[in-house]
N, CA and C of each residue as an Amber inpcrd file, in Angstrom:
protein
   330
   0.8500000  -1.1810000   0.0000000   0.0000000   0.0000000   0.0000000
   0.8960000   1.2450000   0.0000000   0.6180000   2.1730000  -0.9180000
   1.4700000   3.3620000  -1.0010000   1.3190000   4.2560000   0.2320000
   2.4170000   4.8920000   0.5930000   2.4170000   5.7970000   1.7430000
   1.8660000   7.1560000   1.3110000   0.5930000   7.4020000   1.6120000
  -0.0640000   8.6470000   1.2350000   0.2500000   9.7560000   2.2370000
   0.3540000   9.3940000   3.4880000   0.5290000  10.3930000   4.5320000
   1.9510000  10.9310000   4.6280000   2.9370000  10.1610000   4.2000000
   4.3340000  10.6050000   4.2520000   4.5620000  11.8830000   3.4660000
   4.2240000  11.9010000   2.1690000   4.3970000  13.1370000   1.3940000
   3.5580000  14.3050000   1.9210000   2.3520000  14.0020000   2.3980000
   1.5020000  15.0520000   2.9530000   2.1440000  15.6420000   4.2030000
   2.6490000  14.7910000   5.0820000   3.2900000  15.2720000   6.3030000
   4.5560000  16.0730000   5.9840000   5.3000000  15.6430000   4.9870000
   6.4950000  16.3740000   4.5620000   6.1040000  17.7560000   4.0580000
   5.0760000  17.8090000   3.2220000   4.6070000  19.0900000   2.6910000
   4.1320000  20.0100000   3.8120000   3.3140000  19.4820000   4.7310000
   2.8230000  20.2780000   5.8550000   3.9770000  20.8060000   6.7010000
   4.9790000  19.9880000   6.9200000   6.1540000  20.3930000   7.6990000
   6.9000000  21.5270000   6.9860000   7.0680000  21.3940000   5.6720000
   7.7650000  22.4300000   4.9050000   6.9890000  23.7490000   4.9190000
   5.6800000  23.6680000   4.7320000   4.8530000  24.8690000   4.6240000
   4.6530000  25.5540000   5.9760000   4.3270000  24.7750000   7.0090000
   3.9430000  25.3790000   8.2810000   5.0560000  25.4560000   9.3220000
   6.1220000  24.6850000   9.1720000   7.1910000  24.6800000  10.1790000
   8.4740000  25.3090000   9.6410000   8.9830000  24.7960000   8.5370000
  10.2830000  25.2420000   8.0450000  10.3010000  26.7010000   7.6060000
   9.2280000  27.1780000   7.0120000   9.2380000  28.5630000   6.5530000
   8.6120000  29.5340000   7.5540000   8.3150000  29.0490000   8.7560000
   7.7150000  29.9130000   9.7730000   8.7430000  30.9300000  10.2610000
   8.3550000  32.2080000  10.2030000   9.2100000  33.2730000  10.7080000
   8.3090000  34.4080000  11.1890000   8.8960000  35.5410000  11.4930000
   8.1260000  36.6830000  11.9740000   7.1040000  37.1820000  10.9650000
   7.4440000  37.1060000   9.6640000   6.5140000  37.5620000   8.6390000
   5.3140000  36.6370000   8.5250000   5.5410000  35.3520000   8.6690000
   4.4180000  34.4010000   8.6490000   3.5350000  34.6480000   9.8770000
   4.1700000  34.9410000  11.0190000   3.3990000  35.2630000  12.2280000
   2.5570000  36.5150000  11.9860000   3.1390000  37.5420000  11.3610000
   2.3790000  38.7420000  11.0260000   1.2110000  38.3890000  10.1110000
   1.4450000  37.5300000   9.1430000   0.3750000  37.1020000   8.2390000
  -0.7670000  36.4320000   8.9830000  -0.4370000  35.5860000   9.9490000
  -1.4860000  34.9280000  10.7380000  -2.2340000  35.9280000  11.6200000
  -1.5260000  36.8740000  12.2230000  -2.1720000  37.9010000  13.0450000
  -3.0890000  38.7530000  12.1680000  -2.5950000  39.1360000  10.9980000
  -3.3940000  39.9210000  10.0660000  -4.6410000  39.1640000   9.6500000
  -4.4930000  37.9000000   9.3500000  -5.6410000  37.0920000   8.9380000
  -6.6410000  36.9610000  10.0750000  -6.1520000  36.8820000  11.3120000
  -7.0390000  36.8320000  12.4710000  -7.9090000  38.0900000  12.5250000
  -7.2840000  39.2780000  12.4100000  -8.0520000  40.5220000  12.4440000
  -9.0190000  40.6160000  11.2780000  -8.5750000  40.1790000  10.1230000
  -9.4310000  40.2270000   8.9470000 -10.6340000  39.2970000   9.1260000
 -10.4210000  38.1580000   9.7500000 -11.5060000  37.2040000  10.0060000
 -12.4550000  37.7180000  11.0850000 -11.9410000  38.4520000  12.0550000
 -12.7830000  38.9730000  13.1360000 -13.9010000  39.8610000  12.6080000
 -13.6850000  40.5170000  11.4790000 -14.7250000  41.3800000  10.9340000
 -15.9780000  40.5830000  10.6020000 -15.8000000  39.3640000  10.1110000
 -16.9560000  38.5310000   9.7890000 -17.6770000  38.0920000  11.0580000
 -16.9200000  37.7670000  12.0900000 -17.5330000  37.3720000  13.3570000
 -18.3330000  38.5400000  13.9450000 -17.7550000  39.7360000  13.9310000
 -18.4390000  40.9220000  14.4500000 -19.7230000  41.1870000  13.6620000
 -19.6350000  41.1000000  12.3430000 -20.8060000  41.3520000  11.4940000
 -21.8890000  40.3040000  11.7370000 -21.4880000  39.0550000  11.8400000
 -22.4430000  37.9750000  12.0450000 -23.1600000  38.1370000  13.3910000
 -22.4030000  38.4030000  14.4570000 -23.0170000  38.5530000  15.7780000
 -23.9620000  39.7560000  15.8290000 -23.5530000  40.8650000  15.2110000
 -24.4280000  42.0510000  15.1860000 -25.7120000  41.7500000  14.4220000
 -25.6060000  41.0360000  13.3390000 -26.7940000  40.6900000  12.5460000
 -27.7020000  39.7330000  13.3040000 -27.1180000  38.7670000  13.9910000
 -27.9210000  37.8230000  14.7820000 -28.6800000  38.5490000  15.8840000
 -28.0260000  39.4910000  16.5440000 -28.6940000  40.2540000  17.6020000
 -29.8510000  41.0810000  17.0520000 -29.6240000  41.7020000  15.8980000
 -30.6380000  42.5820000  15.3040000 -31.6810000  41.8080000  14.4980000
 -31.4210000  40.5490000  14.2280000 -32.3100000  39.7210000  13.4020000
 -32.4750000  40.2990000  11.9940000 -31.4330000  41.0020000  11.5290000
 -31.3630000  41.5300000  10.1630000 -29.8860000  41.7530000   9.8450000
 -29.5840000  41.9630000   8.5960000 -28.1910000  42.1820000   8.2050000
 -27.7120000  43.5480000   8.6820000 -26.6470000  43.5560000   9.4570000
 -26.0900000  44.7740000  10.0320000 -24.5810000  44.7770000   9.7770000
 -24.0500000  45.9480000   9.4410000 -22.6050000  46.0910000   9.2870000
 -22.1450000  47.1530000  10.2860000 -21.6660000  46.7210000  11.4590000
 -21.2350000  47.6830000  12.4750000 -19.9070000  48.3410000  12.0840000
 -19.6030000  49.4750000  12.6900000 -18.3680000  50.1930000  12.3740000
 -17.1330000  49.3440000  12.6990000 -17.2320000  48.4750000  13.6870000
 -16.1010000  47.6020000  14.0220000 -15.7140000  46.7350000  12.8310000
 -16.6760000  46.3660000  12.0000000 -16.3970000  45.5900000  10.7910000
 -15.3840000  46.3350000   9.9240000 -15.6180000  47.6430000   9.7450000
 -14.7420000  48.4340000   8.8750000 -13.3700000  48.6520000   9.5040000
 -13.3110000  48.7920000  10.8300000 -12.0050000  48.9530000  11.4730000
 -11.2030000  47.6490000  11.4530000 -11.8720000  46.5160000  11.6840000
 -11.1710000  45.2340000  11.5390000 -10.7160000  45.0390000  10.0950000
 -11.5330000  45.4360000   9.1370000 -11.1720000  45.3410000   7.7260000
  -9.9390000  46.1860000   7.4340000  -9.9340000  47.4140000   7.9330000
  -8.8160000  48.3240000   7.6920000  -7.5340000  47.8130000   8.3410000
  -7.6230000  47.4060000   9.5990000  -6.4330000  46.9370000  10.3130000
  -5.9150000  45.6300000   9.7270000  -6.8050000  44.6640000   9.5570000
  -6.3980000  43.3820000   8.9910000  -5.9150000  43.5230000   7.5600000
  -6.6180000  44.3250000   6.7540000  -6.2240000  44.5370000   5.3660000
  -4.8710000  45.2260000   5.2480000  -4.6050000  46.1930000   6.1400000
  -3.3040000  46.8790000   6.1280000  -2.1740000  45.9160000   6.4550000
  -2.3780000  45.1040000   7.4840000  -1.3480000  44.1260000   7.8490000
  -1.1630000  43.0890000   6.7430000  -2.2550000  42.6560000   6.1270000
  -2.1410000  41.7000000   5.0230000  -1.4420000  42.3240000   3.8170000
  -1.6530000  43.6140000   3.5880000  -0.9470000  44.2940000   2.4950000
   0.5600000  44.3270000   2.7700000   0.9400000  44.6440000   3.9950000
   2.3590000  44.6260000   4.3570000   2.9310000  43.2290000   4.1260000
   2.2190000  42.2270000   4.5830000   2.6520000  40.8370000   4.3960000
   2.7960000  40.5080000   2.9120000   1.8180000  40.9120000   2.1010000
   1.8560000  40.6320000   0.6600000   3.0130000  41.3450000  -0.0220000
   3.3050000  42.5710000   0.4200000   4.4370000  43.3110000  -0.1520000
   5.7430000  42.6030000   0.1580000   5.8960000  42.1700000   1.4030000
   7.1200000  41.4520000   1.7850000   7.2410000  40.1550000   1.0020000
   6.1300000  39.4710000   0.7850000   6.1290000  38.2030000   0.0380000
   6.1920000  38.4200000  -1.4730000   6.0350000  39.6830000  -1.9060000
   6.0930000  40.0560000  -3.3310000   5.0580000  39.3110000  -4.1730000
   3.8400000  39.3010000  -3.6580000   2.7460000  38.6200000  -4.3500000
   1.8620000  39.6720000  -5.0150000   1.9660000  39.8450000  -6.3420000
   1.2380000  40.9200000  -7.0050000  -0.2850000  40.7940000  -6.9190000
  -0.8050000  39.5940000  -6.9420000  -2.2540000  39.4060000  -6.8510000
  -2.7460000  39.8090000  -5.4650000  -2.0640000  39.3640000  -4.4580000
  -2.4090000  39.6670000  -3.0700000  -2.2480000  41.1620000  -2.7970000
  -1.1880000  41.7760000  -3.3180000  -0.9500000  43.2150000  -3.1410000
  -2.0990000  44.0090000  -3.7600000  -2.4470000  43.7050000  -5.0010000
  -3.5200000  44.4300000  -5.6910000  -4.8530000  44.2670000  -4.9550000
  -5.1590000  43.0600000  -4.5370000  -6.4300000  42.8020000  -3.8560000
  -6.5420000  43.5410000  -2.5340000  -5.4960000  43.5170000  -1.7340000
  -5.5450000  44.1820000  -0.4300000  -5.5040000  45.6980000  -0.5760000
  -4.7140000  46.2080000  -1.5210000  -4.6190000  47.6520000  -1.7190000
  -5.9680000  48.2260000  -2.1590000  -6.6460000  47.5430000  -3.0530000
  -7.9600000  48.0160000  -3.5180000  -8.9650000  48.0040000  -2.3630000
  -8.9200000  46.9750000  -1.5520000  -9.8390000  46.8850000  -0.4220000
  -9.6580000  48.0240000   0.5670000  -8.4210000  48.4750000   0.7810000
  -8.1750000  49.5500000   1.7430000  -8.9290000  50.8230000   1.3800000
  -9.0340000  51.1240000   0.0950000  -9.7940000  52.3020000  -0.3220000
 -11.2590000  52.1830000   0.0960000 -11.8180000  51.0040000  -0.0540000
 -13.2170000  50.7740000   0.3180000 -13.4000000  50.9150000   1.8240000
 -12.4880000  50.3440000   2.6060000 -12.6070000  50.4080000   4.0680000
 -12.4890000  51.8490000   4.5590000 -11.5030000  52.5650000   4.0280000
 -11.3090000  53.9620000   4.4310000 -12.5220000  54.8010000   4.0350000
 -13.0220000  54.5950000   2.8400000 -14.1810000  55.3650000   2.3810000
 -15.4040000  55.0990000   3.2580000 -15.6480000  53.8640000   3.6480000
 -16.7990000  53.5600000   4.5080000 -16.6380000  54.1840000   5.8800000
 -15.4390000  54.1470000   6.4380000 -15.2000000  54.7870000   7.7390000
 -15.4130000  56.2940000   7.6060000 -14.9590000  56.8780000   6.5130000
 -15.1410000  58.3120000   6.2530000 -16.6350000  58.6550000   6.1740000
 -17.4000000  57.8540000   5.4380000 -18.8430000  58.0940000   5.3080000
 -19.5500000  57.9990000   6.6590000 -19.1670000  57.0180000   7.4630000
 -19.7710000  56.8520000   8.7870000 -19.4320000  58.0540000   9.6650000
 -18.1790000  58.5130000   9.6110000 -17.7620000  59.6730000  10.4070000
 -18.5430000  60.9180000   9.9890000 -18.7030000  61.1150000   8.6840000
 -19.4680000  62.2700000   8.1960000 -20.9290000  62.1970000   8.6230000
 -21.4890000  60.9950000   8.5890000 -22.8830000  60.8040000   9.0060000
 -23.0460000  61.1300000  10.4850000 -22.1200000  60.6790000  11.2970000
 -22.1910000  60.9560000  12.7370000 -21.9890000  62.4370000  13.0130000
 -21.0800000  63.0500000  12.2800000 -20.8250000  64.4850000  12.4340000
 -22.0860000  65.2910000  12.0740000 -22.7510000  64.9070000  10.9900000
 -23.9870000  65.5730000  10.5700000 -25.0760000  65.3850000  11.6150000
 -25.1610000  64.1890000  12.1860000 -26.1750000  63.9240000  13.2180000
 -25.9140000  64.7660000  14.4650000 -24.6520000  64.9400000  14.8130000
 -24.2910000  65.7590000  15.9920000 -24.6290000  67.2250000  15.7380000
 -24.4500000  67.6840000  14.5030000 -24.7440000  69.0680000  14.1470000
 -26.2390000  69.3390000  14.2360000 -27.0660000  68.3820000  13.8490000
 -28.5240000  68.5180000  13.9010000 -29.0290000  68.6060000  15.3310000
 -28.3680000  67.9210000  16.2500000 -28.7770000  67.8820000  17.6570000
 -28.5610000  69.2460000  18.2930000 -27.4940000  69.9230000  17.9390000
 -27.1530000  71.2160000  18.5510000 -28.0750000  72.2890000  18.1700000
């Protein structure tokens, strides 16, 4: 019977152990923050019983996306760089729109 697990274990060791360094750790931390945005959005929607996108979603997106962009630049991955860089514009713009909306609401109260 052929050894199927040997090559798989070798590959896993090479990918997750041998090349592990500070940049890979940054990539995992960045991915954690990027993933947290989905958890925050899901929990807010479950509480409201409708689809909700809280401001924390956009801040997790911005922070995680920025760290992932740094990671992609260090790894020199053009697809990853382009994808994360484009996303940052969307995250910043949404935070800007929310800030303007809150500022307008505060002005109306006064």
